[in-house]
C-alpha positions in Angstrom: 1.3 39.6 11.8 -1.1 36.8 11.2 -2.5 36.3 7.8 -6.2 36.2 6.9 -8.1 33.0 7.4 -8.9 30.8 4.4 -12.5 30.2 3.3 -12.6 26.6 2.1 -15.4 24.8 0.5 -15.8 21.2 1.8 -18.0 18.2 1.6 -18.8 16.2 4.7 -18.8 12.5 3.6 -18.6 9.1 5.3 -18.0 5.5 4.6 -20.2 3.3 6.9 -20.0 6.1 9.5 -16.2 6.7 9.3 -16.5 10.4 8.5 -14.3 12.9 6.7 -14.1 16.6 5.7 -13.3 16.4 2.0 -11.5 19.3 0.3 -10.8 20.0 -3.4 -7.0 19.9 -4.0 -7.4 20.2 -7.8 -7.7 24.0 -7.6 -11.2 24.1 -9.0 -12.4 26.9 -6.8 -12.6 25.0 -3.5 -10.2 27.5 -1.9 -11.1 31.2 -1.8 -7.7 32.3 -3.2 -8.0 29.9 -6.2 -4.7 28.2 -5.5 -4.2 24.7 -7.0 -2.5 23.4 -3.8 -3.8 23.3 -0.3 -1.6 22.5 2.7 -3.0 22.3 6.2 -0.9 22.2 9.4 -1.6 19.7 12.0 -3.3 22.3 14.2 -5.5 23.4 11.3 -6.6 19.8 10.8 -7.3 19.4 14.5 -9.4 22.5 14.4 -11.4 21.4 11.3 -12.1 17.9 12.9 -13.1 19.2 16.3 -16.7 18.0 16.8 -17.6 21.0 19.0 -15.8 24.0 17.3 -15.1 22.7 13.8 -17.0 20.7 11.2 -16.2 17.4 13.1 -14.7 14.3 11.5 -12.4 11.4 11.9 -10.0 13.0 9.4 -9.5 15.3 6.5 -9.2 14.1 2.9 -7.6 16.6 0.4 -8.3 15.0 -3.1 -5.4 16.0 -5.3 -4.2 15.2 -8.8 -2.7 11.7 -9.2 1.0 11.2 -8.5 1.6 8.1 -10.7 1.0 7.6 -14.4 -2.7 6.7 -15.1 -3.9 7.7 -11.6 -7.1 9.7 -11.5 -6.4 11.3 -8.1 -4.4 11.2 -4.9 -6.0 10.8 -1.5 -4.1 13.1 0.9 -5.5 11.8 4.1 -4.7 13.3 7.6 -6.0 11.9 10.9 -8.1 14.0 13.2 -5.0 14.5 15.4 -3.1 16.0 12.5 -0.9 13.0 11.8 -0.5 11.6 8.3 -1.9 8.2 7.6 -0.6 5.8 5.0 -4.0 4.4 4.1 -7.7 4.7 4.9 -10.0 2.1 3.4 -13.3 3.9 3.9 -11.5 7.1 2.7 -10.7 5.5 -0.7 -14.4 4.9 -1.4 -15.2 8.5 -0.3 -12.4 9.9 -2.5 -13.7 7.8 -5.4 -17.2 9.2 -5.0 -15.8 12.7 -4.9 -13.8 12.2 -8.1 -16.8 10.8 -9.9 -19.3 13.4 -8.8 -16.9 16.3 -9.4 -16.6 15.1 -13.0 -12.9 14.3 -12.8 -13.7 10.6 -13.5 -16.4 9.7 -16.0 -19.4 8.1 -14.1 -19.7 5.6 -16.9 -16.2 4.4 -16.6 -17.0 2.1 -13.7 -13.4 2.1 -12.5 -10.6 4.4 -11.5 -7.1 4.4 -9.9 -6.5 6.3 -6.7 -3.1 7.1 -5.4 -2.5 6.7 -1.6 0.6 6.9 0.6 0.6 3.1 0.5 0.5 2.9 -3.3 -2.1 3.1 -6.1 -5.5 1.4 -5.4 -7.7 0.1 -8.2 -11.4 0.9 -7.5 -14.5 -0.4 -9.3 -17.7 1.6 -8.6 -21.4 1.8 -9.2 -22.6 5.5 -9.2 -25.4 6.4 -6.9 -28.8 6.1 -8.4 -31.9 7.7 -6.9 -32.4 6.2 -3.4 -29.2 4.1 -3.7 -25.7 4.4 -2.3 -22.5 5.0 -4.3 -20.9 1.5 -3.9 -17.2 0.8 -4.5 -15.0 -2.3 -4.4 -11.4 -1.4 -3.6 -8.4 -3.6 -4.4 -6.6 -3.1 -1.1 -3.6 -5.1 -2.2 -1.8 -8.0 -0.5 -1.9 -8.2 3.3 1.4 -7.7 5.0 2.1 -10.6 7.4 5.9 -10.2 8.1 6.1 -8.8 11.6 9.0 -6.5 10.7 7.0 -4.9 7.9 3.7 -4.6 10.0 5.6 -3.3 12.0 5.5 -5.1 15.4 8.2 -6.4 17.6 8.6 -10.1 17.8 9.0 -12.9 15.2 6.6 -14.9 13.1 5.3 -17.8 15.2 2.6 -19.3 13.0 2.4 -20.4 9.3 -0.6 -19.4 7.1 -2.7 -22.5 6.4 -3.1 -24.0 2.9 -6.7 -22.8 2.8 -5.5 -19.2 2.5 -3.9 -17.4 -0.5 -0.8 -16.7 1.7 -0.2 -20.4 2.4 3.1 -21.1 4.0 3.8 -17.5 4.9 4.8 -16.7 8.5 2.8 -14.3 10.7 2.6 -13.3 14.3 -0.4 -14.8 16.1 -1.2 -14.7 19.8 1.2 -12.0 20.6 1.0 -11.6 24.4 0.6 -8.1 25.7 0.5 -7.3 29.4 -2.1 -4.7 30.3 -3.5 -3.3 33.6 -6.5 -5.6 32.9 -4.5 -8.7 32.4 -2.7 -10.3 29.5 -4.3 -10.3 26.1 -3.4 -12.1 22.8 -3.5 -10.3 19.4 -2.8 -11.2 15.8 -0.9 -8.7 13.8 -1.5 -7.8 10.1 -0.8 -4.7 8.0 -3.0 -3.4 5.2 -0.6 -0.5 4.5 -1.0 0.5 8.2 -0.5 -1.6 11.3 -3.4 -3.5 13.0 -3.6 -5.6 16.1 -6.6 -7.9 16.2 -8.0 -9.1 19.5 -10.4 -12.0 19.0 -13.0 -12.1 21.8 -13.7 -15.8 21.7 -14.9 -16.2 25.3 -16.3 -13.3 27.4 -15.1 -15.1 30.6 -11.5 -14.3 29.5 -12.1 -10.6 29.3 -11.8 -8.7 32.6 -15.1 -7.7 34.1 -13.9 -4.1 34.8 -13.9 -3.5 31.1 -17.7 -3.9 31.2 -18.3 -1.9 34.4 -18.2 -5.1 36.4 -20.9 -6.9 34.5 -20.9 -10.7 34.8 -19.8 -12.8 31.8 -23.5 -13.5 30.9 -24.1 -9.8 30.3 -20.9 -8.9 28.5 -20.9 -8.1 24.8 -19.1 -6.0 22.3 -21.6 -3.2 22.5 -21.0 -2.5 26.2 -17.3 -3.2 26.2 -15.3 -0.1 27.3 -12.8 -0.2 24.5 -11.5 3.4 24.8 -9.4 2.7 27.9 -7.7 -0.4 26.6 -7.6 1.0 23.0 -5.5 3.9 24.2 -3.2 1.6 26.1 -2.7 -0.8 23.2 -2.4 1.8 20.5 0.9 3.1 21.9 2.2 -0.1 23.4 6.0 -0.5 22.7 5.2 -3.6 20.7 4.0 -1.3 17.9 6.9 1.1 16.8 4.5 3.1 14.6 1.5 2.7 16.9 -1.4 0.4 15.8 -5.1 0.3 15.1 -6.8 -2.0 17.5 -9.7 -4.3 16.4 -12.0 -5.9 18.8 -13.6 -8.9 17.0 -16.4 -11.4 17.9 -16.4 -14.3 15.4 -19.6 -16.0 14.3 -20.3 -19.7 14.5 -20.7 -19.8 10.7 -17.3 -18.3 10.1 -18.8 -16.0 7.5 -19.4 -13.0 9.7 -17.4 -10.9 12.2 -18.7 -8.3 14.6 -16.2 -5.5 15.0 -15.4 -2.4 16.9 -12.2 -0.4 16.3 -9.9 2.0 18.0 -7.9 3.9 15.4 -4.5 5.3 16.1 -4.5 9.1 16.1 -8.3 9.2 16.2 -9.9 7.0 18.9 -12.9 4.8 18.3 -14.6 5.2 14.9 -17.8 3.8 13.6 -15.9 1.9 10.9 -12.3 1.3 9.6 -11.8 -0.2 6.1 -8.2 -1.3 6.5 -9.2 -2.7 10.0 -12.0 -4.7 8.5 -9.7 -6.1 5.9 -7.0 -6.9 8.5 -9.6 -8.6 10.8 -10.9 -10.7 8.0 -7.4 -11.8 7.0 -6.5 -12.6 10.6 -9.8 -14.6 11.1 -8.9 -16.7 8.0 -5.3 -17.2 9.2 -6.4 -18.4 12.6 -9.3 -20.6 11.6 -12.0 -18.2 12.7 -13.3 -17.3 9.3 -13.2 -17.9 5.6 -12.1 -15.9 2.6 -15.4 -14.1 2.0 -16.5 -12.2 5.1 -19.2 -9.7 6.1 -18.1 -7.5 8.9 -20.7 -5.8 11.1 -19.4 -2.5 12.3 -21.1 0.2 14.3 -21.6 2.3 11.2 -22.7 -0.5 8.8 -21.5 -3.5 7.0 -18.5 -4.1 4.8 -17.7 -7.2 2.6 -14.1 -8.4 2.5 -12.9 -11.0 0.0 -9.4 -12.4 0.2 -9.0 -13.8 -3.4 -6.7 -16.3 -5.0 -4.4 -13.5 -6.2 -3.6 -12.8 -2.6 -5.3 -9.4 -2.8 -7.9 -8.2 -0.4 -11.0 -6.6 -1.9 -13.3 -4.4 0.2 -16.8 -3.5 -0.9 -19.0 -0.9 0.8 -20.9 2.4 0.3 -19.8 6.1 0.3 -22.2 8.8 1.3 -22.3 12.6 1.3 -23.9 14.2 4.4 -23.7 17.9 3.5 -21.7 20.6 1.8 -20.4 23.9 3.3 -17.7 26.5 3.7 -15.4 26.7 6.6 -13.1 29.5 7.7 -9.8 27.9 8.6 -7.4 30.0 10.7 -4.1 30.9 9.0 -1.1 28.5 9.4 0.5 30.7 12.0 -1.7 28.9 14.5 0.5 25.9 14.1 
């Protein structure tokens, strides 16, 4: 016999358009039975994230007590397809806002530690003032360049230039991947999860069929059909754990990047924090950008700094859209 459905309080929140259903995992009344722990099956997460029959989101964040000494909370993040994710950059800012606004972290503290599956993240924040966004800077840690750790098949074939904090480290650039639309070249970086960055330096090199046959003069990132090639690349055998795919147009100044992203387990999202960091790092490694970069995503802008300590720092907003209660079918559904 199936059990009764759970009535769960949630907040719908987003970071530059990357949206989440955020649930209380501290046991403060967010779940109707008052339990301190909340575990959702993959099918339950899929149901919640469904944009027609559920709340709709790119993923679910259950904010739970910290797992390491000194941590203020743990971001239990699950992709919209029910798969677990090691890290979500935009999600860290959203979880930080939740912790501050629920009173678990003192708004005057200005900083907190958030546990994630890829380790603790130090976050500095500015609480939202009237008419202003909650803004946070997340220490995303060191970029992972070693192909085996990204992970991606193939060996490092390029050395990080002296102008970067990772000077002398090997990384995999211009990995050739054969696709139904021709060969493409990607640079591979991990920010706790794997990323393959495709730099669109010349629209003449991109197959016309990915733009509905438009001539090179009319091709741009906005009208590129990234879903088809994103699905193909995400699951390519080159990526043992799949990969997030970034489509990047560098600027002449080297200080800005235009970006769209296809996230593994989700599809195209309006923003991806780890993807923005990986793209900025890849741009610096390949001479297309500097160490302080503004990324223009479909959901807004993020600032990424690759500092002398070899850590990548991401700054951006976190916003609440609305609050509500959802009835989640019992776990026997999956």
